[in-house]
N, C-alpha and C positions, 0 to 999 in steps of 0.2 A: 834842301832836298825832301826832308820830312814832311814840311809844310805843303808842298805841291802836291805830295803823295795823298796826304790827309785831304787835300780839297779835290781829290778824284776818287769819291767813294765808290763809283762803279767798279773801278780797279780793285780797290780793297775788297768790295763784296766779292769779286771773283777769287781773289786770294783767300778769303774766308772760306768760300764754298770748297775750293781745293783742298784746303787744310783738313777741314771737317772730313772730308771723303779719304783722305790719307789717314788720318787719326782713328777713324770710326773703327776699322777692323782691329785695331791696336787696343780697343776698349777693355778686354779682360785683363790685359797687363797693366793698364792705366788706373790704378787703385789710389782712393785716399789715404793719406797718412803713411806713405811708403818712401822708399828713396827716388821712386821715379816721379812722384809729385814734387819733391823737394827739387828735383831737376827742372821740372816744369815751371814750377813758381819762379825760378832764376830766370829761366827763358822768356817767360811772360813779362818779369819785371823789367828785363832788359828791352825786348822787342816792343812790347806794347807801351812800356814807359817812355822810350825814345819817340815812338810814334804818335801816341795819343796822350800822354802825360797820365798815364793809367795809375789809379790809386789802389790798385790790388784788392777791389772788394770781394771778388771771389764769385760775383754774380753777373758777370760781363753782359751788357746789352747793346754793345756797339753796333751790332747788325740792325737793330730796332732803331737806333738813334743817329741815323746818317753818318756811322762811324765816326762819332763824337762822343767822348766819354762825358756822362752825366754827372760823374763825380768830381769834375773840374769846376762845376757850379760851385761859387762859395757857400750857398745854402745846401749843397749835397742833394739836390732834388732830382729823384728818378723820373718825376713827371713835371714838365714845366711848360712855359716859363712861369716864374713866380709872381708875375705881374708888375713887377719894378723894371722891366724892360725900358731904357732910354730911347728917346725919338730916334737916336742916331744907331739904335741896335745894340747898343753897349749895356753892359751889366750895371744894376742900379748900386751895388756895392762897391765894385772897382771901376769907375768910370772910363778908364784906359782900356778894359778888357771887353771884347766882343761877348755877348750874350751867348752862353754855351748852347741855349736851346733855341735861339735865331739861327745859330751855325748848323745846328742838328737838323732842323726843319728844311733849310735851305739844301743841305747836303743829301738828305733824304730823297730829295725831289730827283736826284740823278741815280738813284738805286732801282733797278728795274726789277729786282726779286724781293728785297726787305723794304722798299721804299714806304709802302703803305702801313708797315709796323709800327711806325712812330705814333700812330693815331691809338695803340693800345696801352691801356692803363698798366703800368708796371707796380708790382707789389713792393713793399718798403724792404730794404735791405734787411738780410739775415746777417747781422754783424758777427756771428760766430764763424762765418765763411772768410771773413777778411784775411788777406794775406795767404789763401789757399789758391789753387789752381782754378781757374774758371772753365777751362777746358775739362778738366776731370770732374769738376761738380757738375758740368753739364751732361757728361757721358753716363753719370751715376745719379741723375736728376735731382742732386741735392741743391741746385740753385732753383729749383722748381718749387722747392718747399715754401708755402706760404705761411704767413703769421695767422694766429687764431683771428677769426672774424673775416677772412679771406676765402672765398670757394676756390676750387681747384683751378678755374680758369683765370684767377688772378683778379677777379673783380670784386668790388665791394658790394657785400648784399645790400639789396634796397628794403 
């Protein structure tokens, strides 16, 4: 059942937008490091874990990657593919596994709102956000924090 839903990124995109609209007014109560965040972490771990094999990086970009978690890439690439995609579209490290980035690209083509976001370069992970709530981090702009050397748009300076 989850596989069929994951292969329908346009439906997941609608669910994401609806959840964002419902949660946004609750932003003042959704604070990092509180009991609410601990509850959110458990909900995210269960829901996103079952549906996306979520690795709880705290900086979710599912809506930018065709509702495919880039952290399931064996190389943990936030921007891909690595260049090692096999001719059949599978991973160079695990030949039986479809390349996460091939799936992300294919699925992003079916997302009317966020489909073009896959073209944006993502900043490297902030590992201090691991095992925190991506929703709460997003609401408090923590997941927008970029490493030194990156400008505020998340682009590498030239």
